[in-house]
ZADOVO-378416 format. One record per residue (C-alpha): residue number from 1; chain; x negated, y, z. Coordinates in Angstrom, 2 decimals, always signed. Example, Ala and Ser with C-alpha at 12.3 -4.5 7.8 and 13.67 -1.06 7.14 Angstrom:
REM residues 2
ATOM / num / cadena / u / v / w
ATOM / 1 / A / -12.30 / -4.50 / +7.80
ATOM / 2 / A / -13.67 / -1.06 / +7.14
END
This chain:
REM residues 109
ATOM / num / cadena / u / v / w
ATOM / 1 / A / -6.78 / -112.00 / +8.56
ATOM / 2 / A / -3.59 / -111.81 / +10.63
ATOM / 3 / A / -4.31 / -111.13 / +14.27
ATOM / 4 / A / -1.80 / -111.04 / +17.10
ATOM / 5 / A / -3.12 / -108.00 / +18.94
ATOM / 6 / A / -0.28 / -108.24 / +21.44
ATOM / 7 / A / -1.73 / -111.51 / +22.76
ATOM / 8 / A / -5.20 / -109.99 / +22.93
ATOM / 9 / A / -3.80 / -107.03 / +24.87
ATOM / 10 / A / -1.94 / -109.42 / +27.19
ATOM / 11 / A / -5.26 / -111.10 / +28.00
ATOM / 12 / A / -7.07 / -107.78 / +28.36
ATOM / 13 / A / -4.44 / -106.57 / +30.83
ATOM / 14 / A / -4.33 / -109.78 / +32.88
ATOM / 15 / A / -5.22 / -107.97 / +36.13
ATOM / 16 / A / -4.21 / -104.41 / +35.25
ATOM / 17 / A / -1.25 / -104.28 / +37.64
ATOM / 18 / A / -3.52 / -105.33 / +40.50
ATOM / 19 / A / -6.06 / -102.65 / +39.52
ATOM / 20 / A / -3.35 / -99.98 / +39.39
ATOM / 21 / A / -2.09 / -100.94 / +42.85
ATOM / 22 / A / -5.61 / -101.02 / +44.31
ATOM / 23 / A / -6.44 / -97.58 / +42.94
ATOM / 24 / A / -3.16 / -96.11 / +44.18
ATOM / 25 / A / -3.72 / -97.63 / +47.61
ATOM / 26 / A / -7.23 / -96.20 / +47.74
ATOM / 27 / A / -6.75 / -92.82 / +45.99
ATOM / 28 / A / -3.01 / -92.26 / +45.67
ATOM / 29 / A / -3.36 / -92.08 / +41.86
ATOM / 30 / A / -5.08 / -93.75 / +38.94
ATOM / 31 / A / -6.14 / -92.57 / +35.51
ATOM / 32 / A / -6.02 / -94.14 / +32.08
ATOM / 33 / A / -9.82 / -94.01 / +31.91
ATOM / 34 / A / -10.23 / -95.85 / +35.23
ATOM / 35 / A / -7.82 / -98.59 / +34.15
ATOM / 36 / A / -9.51 / -98.85 / +30.76
ATOM / 37 / A / -12.89 / -99.32 / +32.43
ATOM / 38 / A / -11.57 / -101.91 / +34.87
ATOM / 39 / A / -9.72 / -104.03 / +32.30
ATOM / 40 / A / -12.62 / -103.93 / +29.83
ATOM / 41 / A / -15.07 / -105.02 / +32.53
ATOM / 42 / A / -12.69 / -107.68 / +33.84
ATOM / 43 / A / -11.77 / -109.21 / +30.46
ATOM / 44 / A / -14.81 / -108.49 / +28.30
ATOM / 45 / A / -14.07 / -111.16 / +25.73
ATOM / 46 / A / -10.56 / -109.83 / +25.13
ATOM / 47 / A / -11.97 / -106.30 / +24.77
ATOM / 48 / A / -14.46 / -107.52 / +22.18
ATOM / 49 / A / -11.72 / -109.48 / +20.40
ATOM / 50 / A / -9.55 / -106.37 / +20.20
ATOM / 51 / A / -12.38 / -104.30 / +18.73
ATOM / 52 / A / -13.21 / -107.12 / +16.33
ATOM / 53 / A / -9.60 / -107.30 / +15.17
ATOM / 54 / A / -9.98 / -103.80 / +13.71
ATOM / 55 / A / -13.37 / -104.38 / +12.11
ATOM / 56 / A / -12.13 / -104.60 / +8.53
ATOM / 57 / A / -9.23 / -102.17 / +8.86
ATOM / 58 / A / -9.51 / -99.30 / +6.40
ATOM / 59 / A / -9.29 / -95.65 / +7.49
ATOM / 60 / A / -9.53 / -96.36 / +11.23
ATOM / 61 / A / -12.57 / -96.85 / +13.36
ATOM / 62 / A / -12.35 / -100.01 / +15.45
ATOM / 63 / A / -13.05 / -98.12 / +18.66
ATOM / 64 / A / -10.38 / -95.45 / +18.15
ATOM / 65 / A / -7.78 / -97.93 / +16.90
ATOM / 66 / A / -8.36 / -100.33 / +19.80
ATOM / 67 / A / -8.28 / -97.53 / +22.35
ATOM / 68 / A / -5.02 / -96.22 / +20.93
ATOM / 69 / A / -3.53 / -99.68 / +21.55
ATOM / 70 / A / -5.01 / -99.78 / +25.05
ATOM / 71 / A / -3.67 / -96.32 / +25.89
ATOM / 72 / A / -0.20 / -97.33 / +24.76
ATOM / 73 / A / -0.35 / -100.48 / +26.87
ATOM / 74 / A / -1.48 / -98.52 / +29.94
ATOM / 75 / A / +1.47 / -96.13 / +29.54
ATOM / 76 / A / +3.97 / -98.98 / +29.05
ATOM / 77 / A / +2.62 / -100.99 / +31.99
ATOM / 78 / A / +2.53 / -97.94 / +34.26
ATOM / 79 / A / +6.18 / -97.16 / +33.50
ATOM / 80 / A / +7.20 / -100.80 / +34.01
ATOM / 81 / A / +5.55 / -100.73 / +37.45
ATOM / 82 / A / +7.24 / -97.50 / +38.51
ATOM / 83 / A / +4.31 / -95.13 / +38.01
ATOM / 84 / A / +4.78 / -91.73 / +36.37
ATOM / 85 / A / +2.41 / -89.37 / +34.62
ATOM / 86 / A / +1.22 / -86.48 / +36.75
ATOM / 87 / A / +0.58 / -84.15 / +33.82
ATOM / 88 / A / -0.41 / -81.25 / +36.06
ATOM / 89 / A / -3.62 / -83.16 / +36.88
ATOM / 90 / A / -4.52 / -84.16 / +33.31
ATOM / 91 / A / -7.92 / -82.96 / +32.16
ATOM / 92 / A / -10.33 / -83.47 / +29.32
ATOM / 93 / A / -12.87 / -86.23 / +29.67
ATOM / 94 / A / -15.09 / -88.00 / +27.16
ATOM / 95 / A / -15.23 / -91.44 / +25.63
ATOM / 96 / A / -18.35 / -93.59 / +25.44
ATOM / 97 / A / -19.42 / -91.72 / +22.31
ATOM / 98 / A / -19.11 / -88.33 / +24.01
ATOM / 99 / A / -15.96 / -87.43 / +22.07
ATOM / 100 / A / -13.31 / -85.48 / +23.98
ATOM / 101 / A / -10.40 / -87.49 / +25.28
ATOM / 102 / A / -7.60 / -86.69 / +27.70
ATOM / 103 / A / -7.82 / -88.20 / +31.16
ATOM / 104 / A / -4.22 / -88.95 / +32.13
ATOM / 105 / A / -3.18 / -89.30 / +35.76
ATOM / 106 / A / -0.47 / -91.61 / +37.12
ATOM / 107 / A / +1.15 / -91.77 / +40.56
ATOM / 108 / A / +3.90 / -93.85 / +42.16
ATOM / 109 / A / +7.42 / -92.66 / +41.35
END
């Protein structure tokens, strides 16, 4: 099954720029985990579609593969909107399975 994940990600990130701006206005920064949570809650069907698109992929769990795509899109969108990583604030967090994951911070350029 050929799936255009780019279109699914476009749908998932429909309101991501707005969420980034709102978080920066409120807190001065945003994190990849906050944006992930907001876009997944906002566009639940697209999030499910992205996970589903990896269901039959060998050697990759759907969750990890989808979240790798999401993380890449967050980075690309942040750069395109003039946000930069604030690596000095990065810290370890955990995903919904309790696995360690890096919480990455972004601020306006």
